[in-house]
C-alpha positions as a LaTeX table, in Angstrom:
\begin{tabular}{lrrr}
\hline
Residue & $x$ (\AA) & $y$ (\AA) & $z$ (\AA) \\
\hline
Unk1 & $-28.19$ & 16.96 & 21.76 \\
Unk2 & $-25.33$ & 17.12 & 19.59 \\
Unk3 & $-26.86$ & 16.96 & 15.76 \\
Unk4 & $-25.92$ & 13.57 & 14.62 \\
Unk5 & $-22.42$ & 12.73 & 12.75 \\
Unk6 & $-22.33$ & 12.96 & 8.79 \\
Unk7 & $-22.04$ & 10.30 & 7.03 \\
Unk8 & $-18.92$ & 11.70 & 5.46 \\
Unk9 & $-16.50$ & 14.73 & 5.94 \\
Unk10 & $-14.38$ & 16.17 & 3.37 \\
Unk11 & $-11.46$ & 17.92 & 4.89 \\
Unk12 & $-8.50$ & 19.96 & 2.64 \\
Unk13 & $-7.60$ & 16.48 & 0.51 \\
Unk14 & $-9.02$ & 13.78 & 3.13 \\
Unk15 & $-12.77$ & 12.63 & 3.07 \\
Unk16 & $-13.52$ & 10.29 & 6.19 \\
Unk17 & $-16.37$ & 8.39 & 5.91 \\
Unk18 & $-18.51$ & 7.51 & 8.84 \\
Unk19 & $-19.51$ & 3.47 & 8.16 \\
Unk20 & $-18.37$ & 0.06 & 7.19 \\
Unk21 & $-15.34$ & 0.61 & 4.69 \\
Unk22 & $-16.84$ & $-2.45$ & 2.20 \\
Unk23 & $-19.85$ & 0.13 & 1.50 \\
Unk24 & $-17.19$ & 3.40 & 0.97 \\
Unk25 & $-14.84$ & 1.63 & $-1.50$ \\
Unk26 & $-16.50$ & 1.70 & $-4.28$ \\
Unk27 & $-16.87$ & 5.28 & $-4.66$ \\
Unk28 & $-13.35$ & 5.59 & $-3.86$ \\
Unk29 & $-10.68$ & 6.47 & $-6.83$ \\
Unk30 & $-8.27$ & 3.77 & $-7.76$ \\
Unk31 & $-5.26$ & 4.01 & $-4.42$ \\
Unk32 & $-1.77$ & 4.32 & $-5.01$ \\
Unk33 & $-1.32$ & 2.91 & $-0.98$ \\
Unk34 & $-3.65$ & 1.15 & 1.58 \\
Unk35 & $-2.93$ & 1.32 & 4.86 \\
Unk36 & $-4.77$ & $-1.43$ & 6.60 \\
Unk37 & $-4.67$ & $-1.02$ & 10.58 \\
Unk38 & $-8.06$ & $-3.60$ & 10.97 \\
Unk39 & $-8.82$ & $-5.89$ & 13.83 \\
Unk40 & $-5.46$ & $-7.93$ & 15.66 \\
Unk41 & $-7.84$ & $-10.27$ & 17.07 \\
Unk42 & $-6.72$ & $-9.37$ & 20.64 \\
Unk43 & $-9.56$ & $-7.81$ & 21.44 \\
Unk44 & $-8.11$ & $-4.85$ & 21.45 \\
Unk45 & $-11.12$ & $-2.00$ & 21.24 \\
Unk46 & $-14.87$ & $-2.74$ & 20.84 \\
Unk47 & $-15.48$ & $-5.58$ & 18.02 \\
Unk48 & $-11.92$ & $-7.04$ & 17.66 \\
Unk49 & $-12.20$ & $-10.47$ & 17.84 \\
Unk50 & $-10.65$ & $-11.93$ & 21.05 \\
Unk51 & $-8.48$ & $-14.66$ & 18.67 \\
Unk52 & $-7.10$ & $-14.40$ & 15.13 \\
Unk53 & $-8.48$ & $-17.42$ & 14.01 \\
Unk54 & $-11.47$ & $-15.71$ & 12.18 \\
Unk55 & $-9.62$ & $-12.68$ & 10.97 \\
Unk56 & $-8.80$ & $-14.19$ & 7.27 \\
Unk57 & $-12.91$ & $-14.68$ & 6.84 \\
Unk58 & $-13.31$ & $-11.69$ & 8.33 \\
Unk59 & $-10.75$ & $-10.42$ & 5.79 \\
Unk60 & $-12.22$ & $-12.32$ & 2.86 \\
Unk61 & $-14.58$ & $-9.43$ & 1.67 \\
Unk62 & $-12.61$ & $-5.97$ & 2.28 \\
Unk63 & $-9.41$ & $-7.59$ & 0.70 \\
Unk64 & $-12.08$ & $-8.70$ & $-2.37$ \\
Unk65 & $-12.89$ & $-5.11$ & $-2.42$ \\
Unk66 & $-9.67$ & $-3.86$ & $-2.29$ \\
Unk67 & $-8.31$ & $-5.68$ & $-4.66$ \\
Unk68 & $-10.69$ & $-4.56$ & $-7.49$ \\
Unk69 & $-9.99$ & $-1.49$ & $-7.39$ \\
Unk70 & $-5.71$ & $-1.34$ & $-7.13$ \\
Unk71 & $-4.00$ & $-0.41$ & $-9.91$ \\
Unk72 & $-0.82$ & $-2.52$ & $-11.12$ \\
Unk73 & 0.96 & 0.28 & $-9.09$ \\
Unk74 & $-0.66$ & $-0.03$ & $-5.83$ \\
Unk75 & 1.25 & $-1.21$ & $-2.73$ \\
Unk76 & $-0.34$ & $-2.31$ & 0.58 \\
Unk77 & 0.89 & $-2.36$ & 3.84 \\
Unk78 & $-0.98$ & $-4.44$ & 6.18 \\
Unk79 & $-0.08$ & $-3.73$ & 10.25 \\
Unk80 & $-1.22$ & $-6.37$ & 12.51 \\
Unk81 & 0.36 & $-9.13$ & 14.76 \\
Unk82 & 2.90 & $-11.52$ & 13.54 \\
Unk83 & 0.40 & $-13.75$ & 14.02 \\
Unk84 & $-2.76$ & $-12.35$ & 12.90 \\
Unk85 & $-0.70$ & $-11.50$ & 9.84 \\
Unk86 & 0.39 & $-15.12$ & 8.68 \\
Unk87 & $-3.68$ & $-15.77$ & 9.28 \\
Unk88 & $-4.14$ & $-13.53$ & 6.48 \\
Unk89 & $-1.66$ & $-13.86$ & 4.80 \\
Unk90 & $-2.94$ & $-16.59$ & 1.83 \\
Unk91 & $-6.08$ & $-14.58$ & 1.52 \\
Unk92 & $-3.92$ & $-11.50$ & 0.27 \\
Unk93 & $-1.93$ & $-13.74$ & $-2.19$ \\
Unk94 & $-5.43$ & $-15.59$ & $-3.41$ \\
Unk95 & $-6.29$ & $-12.41$ & $-4.38$ \\
Unk96 & $-3.46$ & $-11.16$ & $-6.03$ \\
Unk97 & $-1.16$ & $-9.35$ & $-3.94$ \\
Unk98 & 2.34 & $-10.17$ & $-3.41$ \\
Unk99 & 4.38 & $-10.46$ & $-0.56$ \\
Unk100 & 7.71 & $-7.97$ & $-0.82$ \\
Unk101 & 8.77 & $-7.62$ & 3.31 \\
Unk102 & 8.12 & $-7.88$ & 6.71 \\
Unk103 & 8.65 & $-5.12$ & 8.72 \\
Unk104 & 8.58 & $-4.32$ & 12.66 \\
Unk105 & 7.88 & $-1.79$ & 14.62 \\
Unk106 & 10.12 & $-1.97$ & 17.80 \\
Unk107 & 8.76 & 0.28 & 20.54 \\
Unk108 & 11.35 & $-0.16$ & 22.97 \\
Unk109 & 12.00 & $-2.09$ & 26.64 \\
Unk110 & 9.99 & 0.75 & 27.94 \\
Unk111 & 6.45 & $-0.54$ & 26.18 \\
Unk112 & 6.76 & $-3.58$ & 28.87 \\
Unk113 & 4.10 & $-2.18$ & 32.26 \\
Unk114 & 5.72 & $-2.64$ & 35.06 \\
Unk115 & 3.98 & $-5.30$ & 36.17 \\
Unk116 & 4.70 & $-8.02$ & 33.42 \\
Unk117 & 5.02 & $-11.25$ & 35.39 \\
Unk118 & 6.83 & $-13.78$ & 33.25 \\
Unk119 & 6.12 & $-16.59$ & 35.28 \\
Unk120 & 2.28 & $-15.74$ & 34.59 \\
Unk121 & 2.45 & $-15.12$ & 30.88 \\
Unk122 & 5.05 & $-17.61$ & 30.17 \\
Unk123 & 7.24 & $-16.08$ & 27.19 \\
Unk124 & 8.87 & $-12.88$ & 26.58 \\
Unk125 & 7.55 & $-9.47$ & 26.84 \\
Unk126 & 6.02 & $-8.21$ & 23.17 \\
Unk127 & 7.44 & $-4.56$ & 22.27 \\
Unk128 & 6.59 & $-5.08$ & 18.50 \\
Unk129 & 4.36 & $-5.11$ & 15.78 \\
Unk130 & 4.29 & $-5.96$ & 12.22 \\
Unk131 & 3.73 & $-3.88$ & 9.09 \\
Unk132 & 4.11 & $-5.88$ & 6.12 \\
Unk133 & 4.19 & $-4.25$ & 1.88 \\
Unk134 & 2.57 & $-6.07$ & $-0.48$ \\
Unk135 & 2.63 & $-5.20$ & $-4.26$ \\
Unk136 & 0.33 & $-6.28$ & $-6.83$ \\
Unk137 & 0.60 & $-9.53$ & $-8.63$ \\
Unk138 & 1.05 & $-7.62$ & $-12.66$ \\
Unk139 & $-0.16$ & $-9.50$ & $-15.82$ \\
Unk140 & $-0.43$ & $-8.22$ & $-19.77$ \\
Unk141 & $-2.41$ & $-9.84$ & $-22.65$ \\
Unk142 & $-0.57$ & $-11.01$ & $-25.45$ \\
Unk143 & $-2.53$ & $-11.28$ & $-28.93$ \\
Unk144 & $-3.44$ & $-14.63$ & $-28.39$ \\
Unk145 & $-5.70$ & $-13.17$ & $-25.43$ \\
Unk146 & $-4.02$ & $-15.01$ & $-22.17$ \\
Unk147 & $-2.68$ & $-13.18$ & $-20.02$ \\
Unk148 & 1.12 & $-13.81$ & $-18.84$ \\
Unk149 & 3.25 & $-12.34$ & $-15.79$ \\
Unk150 & 5.75 & $-9.31$ & $-17.23$ \\
Unk151 & 8.25 & $-11.38$ & $-17.71$ \\
Unk152 & 7.07 & $-14.26$ & $-19.26$ \\
Unk153 & 4.99 & $-11.48$ & $-21.47$ \\
Unk154 & 8.05 & $-9.04$ & $-22.30$ \\
Unk155 & 9.92 & $-12.36$ & $-24.15$ \\
Unk156 & 6.77 & $-13.09$ & $-25.89$ \\
Unk157 & 5.82 & $-9.90$ & $-27.54$ \\
Unk158 & 9.81 & $-10.17$ & $-28.51$ \\
Unk159 & 10.00 & $-13.60$ & $-29.84$ \\
Unk160 & 6.41 & $-11.81$ & $-31.68$ \\
Unk161 & 8.30 & $-9.90$ & $-34.08$ \\
Unk162 & 10.26 & $-12.74$ & $-35.46$ \\
Unk163 & 13.84 & $-11.19$ & $-34.89$ \\
Unk164 & 16.61 & $-12.72$ & $-32.70$ \\
Unk165 & 16.94 & $-12.11$ & $-28.68$ \\
Unk166 & 19.86 & $-10.00$ & $-28.97$ \\
Unk167 & 18.58 & $-7.52$ & $-31.32$ \\
Unk168 & 16.74 & $-6.00$ & $-27.80$ \\
Unk169 & 20.01 & $-4.78$ & $-26.91$ \\
Unk170 & 20.32 & $-2.58$ & $-30.16$ \\
Unk171 & 16.44 & $-1.64$ & $-29.67$ \\
Unk172 & 17.53 & $-0.74$ & $-25.74$ \\
Unk173 & 20.24 & 1.23 & $-26.54$ \\
Unk174 & 22.79 & $-0.84$ & $-24.54$ \\
Unk175 & 25.64 & $-3.66$ & $-24.70$ \\
Unk176 & 24.21 & $-6.78$ & $-23.18$ \\
Unk177 & 21.70 & $-5.22$ & $-20.72$ \\
Unk178 & 18.20 & $-6.05$ & $-22.31$ \\
Unk179 & 19.10 & $-9.84$ & $-23.01$ \\
Unk180 & 20.79 & $-10.48$ & $-19.67$ \\
Unk181 & 18.42 & $-8.39$ & $-17.60$ \\
Unk182 & 15.22 & $-7.52$ & $-19.09$ \\
Unk183 & 14.14 & $-10.29$ & $-21.38$ \\
Unk184 & 15.84 & $-12.80$ & $-19.04$ \\
Unk185 & 14.16 & $-16.64$ & $-18.26$ \\
Unk186 & 15.49 & $-16.96$ & $-14.51$ \\
Unk187 & 14.89 & $-15.14$ & $-11.02$ \\
Unk188 & 17.47 & $-12.00$ & $-11.76$ \\
Unk189 & 14.91 & $-10.92$ & $-14.09$ \\
Unk190 & 14.93 & $-6.62$ & $-13.96$ \\
Unk191 & 12.06 & $-4.49$ & $-15.03$ \\
Unk192 & 13.56 & $-2.44$ & $-17.74$ \\
Unk193 & 13.16 & 1.30 & $-16.77$ \\
Unk194 & 10.26 & 3.33 & $-18.74$ \\
Unk195 & 12.23 & 5.68 & $-21.00$ \\
Unk196 & 13.94 & 2.01 & $-22.13$ \\
Unk197 & 11.02 & 0.44 & $-22.73$ \\
Unk198 & 9.36 & 3.27 & $-24.56$ \\
Unk199 & 12.37 & 2.48 & $-27.06$ \\
Unk200 & 12.00 & $-1.01$ & $-27.22$ \\
Unk201 & 8.37 & $-0.98$ & $-27.95$ \\
Unk202 & 9.42 & 1.42 & $-30.88$ \\
Unk203 & 11.86 & $-0.76$ & $-31.96$ \\
Unk204 & 9.97 & $-3.65$ & $-32.30$ \\
Unk205 & 6.74 & $-1.85$ & $-34.14$ \\
Unk206 & 9.33 & $-0.27$ & $-36.69$ \\
Unk207 & 11.37 & $-3.72$ & $-37.11$ \\
Unk208 & 9.53 & $-6.38$ & $-36.36$ \\
Unk209 & 6.95 & $-8.74$ & $-38.34$ \\
Unk210 & 3.71 & $-6.57$ & $-39.19$ \\
Unk211 & 0.90 & $-8.27$ & $-37.63$ \\
Unk212 & $-1.76$ & $-5.51$ & $-37.27$ \\
Unk213 & $-1.45$ & $-5.65$ & $-33.42$ \\
Unk214 & 1.46 & $-3.18$ & $-31.93$ \\
Unk215 & 4.00 & $-5.15$ & $-30.44$ \\
Unk216 & 4.52 & $-4.26$ & $-26.22$ \\
Unk217 & 0.79 & $-3.20$ & $-26.58$ \\
Unk218 & $-1.69$ & $-3.07$ & $-23.17$ \\
Unk219 & $-4.32$ & $-2.32$ & $-25.16$ \\
Unk220 & $-4.03$ & $-4.07$ & $-28.29$ \\
Unk221 & $-4.18$ & $-0.85$ & $-30.16$ \\
Unk222 & $-1.89$ & 1.69 & $-29.06$ \\
Unk223 & 1.92 & 1.78 & $-28.89$ \\
Unk224 & 3.64 & 1.33 & $-25.55$ \\
Unk225 & 4.81 & 5.17 & $-23.85$ \\
Unk226 & 7.06 & 5.42 & $-20.72$ \\
Unk227 & 4.39 & 6.74 & $-18.41$ \\
Unk228 & 2.40 & 3.80 & $-18.93$ \\
Unk229 & 4.98 & 1.37 & $-18.68$ \\
Unk230 & 5.98 & 2.81 & $-15.07$ \\
Unk231 & 2.63 & 2.17 & $-13.86$ \\
Unk232 & 2.54 & $-1.23$ & $-14.10$ \\
Unk233 & 4.76 & $-1.66$ & $-10.53$ \\
Unk234 & 4.39 & $-0.33$ & $-7.52$ \\
Unk235 & 5.77 & 2.87 & $-6.92$ \\
Unk236 & 9.18 & 3.33 & $-4.29$ \\
Unk237 & 10.90 & 6.62 & $-3.17$ \\
Unk238 & 13.89 & 4.79 & $-1.19$ \\
Unk239 & 14.95 & 6.33 & 1.88 \\
Unk240 & 18.29 & 5.75 & 2.84 \\
Unk241 & 19.36 & 4.66 & 6.39 \\
Unk242 & 15.93 & 3.25 & 6.51 \\
Unk243 & 15.88 & $-0.89$ & 7.24 \\
Unk244 & 13.33 & $-3.02$ & 7.83 \\
Unk245 & 13.00 & $-2.48$ & 11.61 \\
Unk246 & 11.32 & 0.58 & 12.31 \\
Unk247 & 12.39 & 1.59 & 16.27 \\
Unk248 & 10.31 & 4.51 & 17.62 \\
Unk249 & 8.28 & 4.52 & 20.96 \\
Unk250 & 4.79 & 3.65 & 21.27 \\
Unk251 & 3.20 & 7.06 & 20.94 \\
Unk252 & 2.89 & 9.59 & 24.00 \\
Unk253 & 3.21 & 12.96 & 24.87 \\
Unk254 & 1.31 & 15.89 & 23.07 \\
Unk255 & 1.00 & 13.17 & 19.67 \\
Unk256 & $-1.48$ & 11.09 & 21.85 \\
Unk257 & $-4.50$ & 11.61 & 21.93 \\
Unk258 & $-6.75$ & 11.96 & 24.84 \\
Unk259 & $-9.99$ & 13.05 & 26.73 \\
Unk260 & $-10.60$ & 15.90 & 29.43 \\
Unk261 & $-9.75$ & 13.43 & 31.67 \\
Unk262 & $-6.53$ & 12.37 & 30.48 \\
Unk263 & $-7.80$ & 8.66 & 29.25 \\
Unk264 & $-6.42$ & 7.33 & 26.07 \\
Unk265 & $-8.47$ & 7.76 & 22.92 \\
Unk266 & $-7.04$ & 5.11 & 20.87 \\
Unk267 & $-5.24$ & 2.06 & 22.82 \\
Unk268 & $-2.78$ & 1.55 & 19.96 \\
Unk269 & $-2.35$ & 4.93 & 18.36 \\
Unk270 & 0.55 & 4.76 & 15.73 \\
Unk271 & 3.00 & 7.01 & 15.06 \\
Unk272 & 2.83 & 9.48 & 12.74 \\
Unk273 & 5.59 & 9.26 & 11.59 \\
Unk274 & 5.76 & 5.81 & 10.75 \\
Unk275 & 2.76 & 6.39 & 8.62 \\
Unk276 & 4.67 & 9.17 & 7.19 \\
Unk277 & 7.70 & 6.93 & 6.46 \\
Unk278 & 5.53 & 4.48 & 4.28 \\
Unk279 & 2.86 & 6.95 & 2.72 \\
Unk280 & 6.12 & 9.00 & 1.51 \\
Unk281 & 8.13 & 5.36 & 0.35 \\
Unk282 & 5.45 & 4.14 & $-1.76$ \\
Unk283 & 3.18 & 7.24 & $-3.14$ \\
Unk284 & 4.33 & 10.74 & $-5.12$ \\
Unk285 & 2.09 & 14.25 & $-4.37$ \\
Unk286 & $-1.12$ & 13.83 & $-4.95$ \\
Unk287 & $-1.40$ & 10.25 & $-5.34$ \\
Unk288 & $-4.31$ & 8.62 & $-2.94$ \\
Unk289 & $-4.14$ & 7.17 & $-0.01$ \\
Unk290 & $-6.90$ & 4.63 & 1.35 \\
Unk291 & $-7.20$ & 3.93 & 5.31 \\
Unk292 & $-10.67$ & 1.67 & 5.49 \\
Unk293 & $-10.38$ & 1.31 & 9.14 \\
Unk294 & $-9.39$ & 4.54 & 9.81 \\
Unk295 & $-9.52$ & 4.65 & 13.74 \\
Unk296 & $-8.03$ & 8.46 & 14.61 \\
Unk297 & $-6.58$ & 8.73 & 10.86 \\
Unk298 & $-2.74$ & 8.71 & 11.26 \\
Unk299 & $-2.14$ & 7.87 & 7.79 \\
Unk300 & $-5.04$ & 10.22 & 6.22 \\
Unk301 & $-2.92$ & 12.87 & 8.65 \\
Unk302 & 0.44 & 11.79 & 7.05 \\
Unk303 & $-0.75$ & 11.58 & 3.56 \\
Unk304 & $-2.30$ & 15.89 & 4.10 \\
Unk305 & 1.17 & 16.99 & 5.57 \\
Unk306 & 3.03 & 14.95 & 2.09 \\
Unk307 & 0.35 & 16.58 & $-0.38$ \\
Unk308 & $-1.29$ & 13.17 & $-1.34$ \\
Unk309 & $-5.22$ & 13.18 & $-0.96$ \\
Unk310 & $-6.32$ & 10.34 & 1.36 \\
Unk311 & $-9.95$ & 8.59 & 1.33 \\
Unk312 & $-10.97$ & 7.07 & 4.90 \\
Unk313 & $-13.67$ & 5.21 & 6.95 \\
Unk314 & $-14.32$ & 4.55 & 10.66 \\
Unk315 & $-17.71$ & 2.42 & 11.76 \\
Unk316 & $-17.45$ & 4.24 & 15.31 \\
Unk317 & $-18.49$ & 7.49 & 15.60 \\
Unk318 & $-16.69$ & 8.46 & 17.97 \\
Unk319 & $-13.13$ & 8.00 & 16.61 \\
Unk320 & $-14.92$ & 9.52 & 13.63 \\
Unk321 & $-15.01$ & 12.59 & 14.81 \\
Unk322 & $-12.01$ & 12.92 & 16.74 \\
Unk323 & $-10.63$ & 11.55 & 12.93 \\
Unk324 & $-12.42$ & 14.37 & 11.62 \\
Unk325 & $-11.27$ & 17.39 & 14.10 \\
Unk326 & $-7.35$ & 15.69 & 14.09 \\
Unk327 & $-8.00$ & 16.09 & 10.43 \\
Unk328 & $-9.33$ & 19.93 & 10.68 \\
Unk329 & $-6.63$ & 21.09 & 13.30 \\
Unk330 & $-4.03$ & 19.59 & 11.00 \\
Unk331 & $-5.48$ & 21.91 & 7.76 \\
Unk332 & $-5.33$ & 24.55 & 9.88 \\
Unk333 & $-1.72$ & 24.44 & 11.07 \\
Unk334 & $-1.02$ & 23.86 & 6.83 \\
Unk335 & $-3.04$ & 26.98 & 5.77 \\
Unk336 & $-1.18$ & 28.75 & 9.04 \\
Unk337 & 2.11 & 27.77 & 8.01 \\
Unk338 & 2.69 & 25.55 & 10.31 \\
Unk339 & 4.91 & 22.87 & 8.85 \\
Unk340 & 5.38 & 20.53 & 12.49 \\
\hline
\end{tabular}
């Protein structure tokens, strides 16, 4: 008889826990990205509900836990069907997540089984999945103890200095971009660049009315730095030529994990290329990636390849074992200098 699987495995920069993510995430460091590939409500695997109707309640505690530990710069990627995502969306919003964009994985016409009967299913065959991007709704505390969205907080802090609004241009070292972009009250607001925000804060603290509390301070005690301000929004590393429709065939060939009888080990294994795409877009080397519903831990493999740290959980023992073996192979390949 084989020995029981360990409660957790550490493979290089990756950690995989055998168990419910709810009991694991409290010990994980703050994530820069969370990759959510949980139940779809399509009976896709043991434990996946047959319909998506109960998914909002199912996800509630998980989303609350993620939200508690997420930072201002955390991005969440929610995989699902169109309807599973639509039903869970209000729960995400209620816990402080802001919708960014709806990305579509187009698997191509080859994904349609040859025996699909249009008269039986009475709809066009589905060859897509959703991967929806969310970022945090970020607020900052005023001198009065209120919390405001960053756009309103910036104007509030400047008004507290007693200086006219046009002086923000001088503070930022621009002709008119500060009043027009960074301190506007309308929907055309721009997040100030970190170095510019540091100059604005320094100017306000030098020329503003003395109050005993630094202007544009996030903790009420210290002067704002460029590094602190940069972490007040999600990271984004843009890749030209990529849009929100991802045309990538369903996983097959050498990448598709199978057992000795050539049976697939995961019915919805995600392409490594797509996981690399979202990890690279929303994190930097050394950052933390969470994969609360690990499965075969494709997101963790992508994180390892890209020099990020990953933390994953998987409740079923067999997928957990396979994920550990997969990460061990990946680590060995990297140690051998194989860039894949």
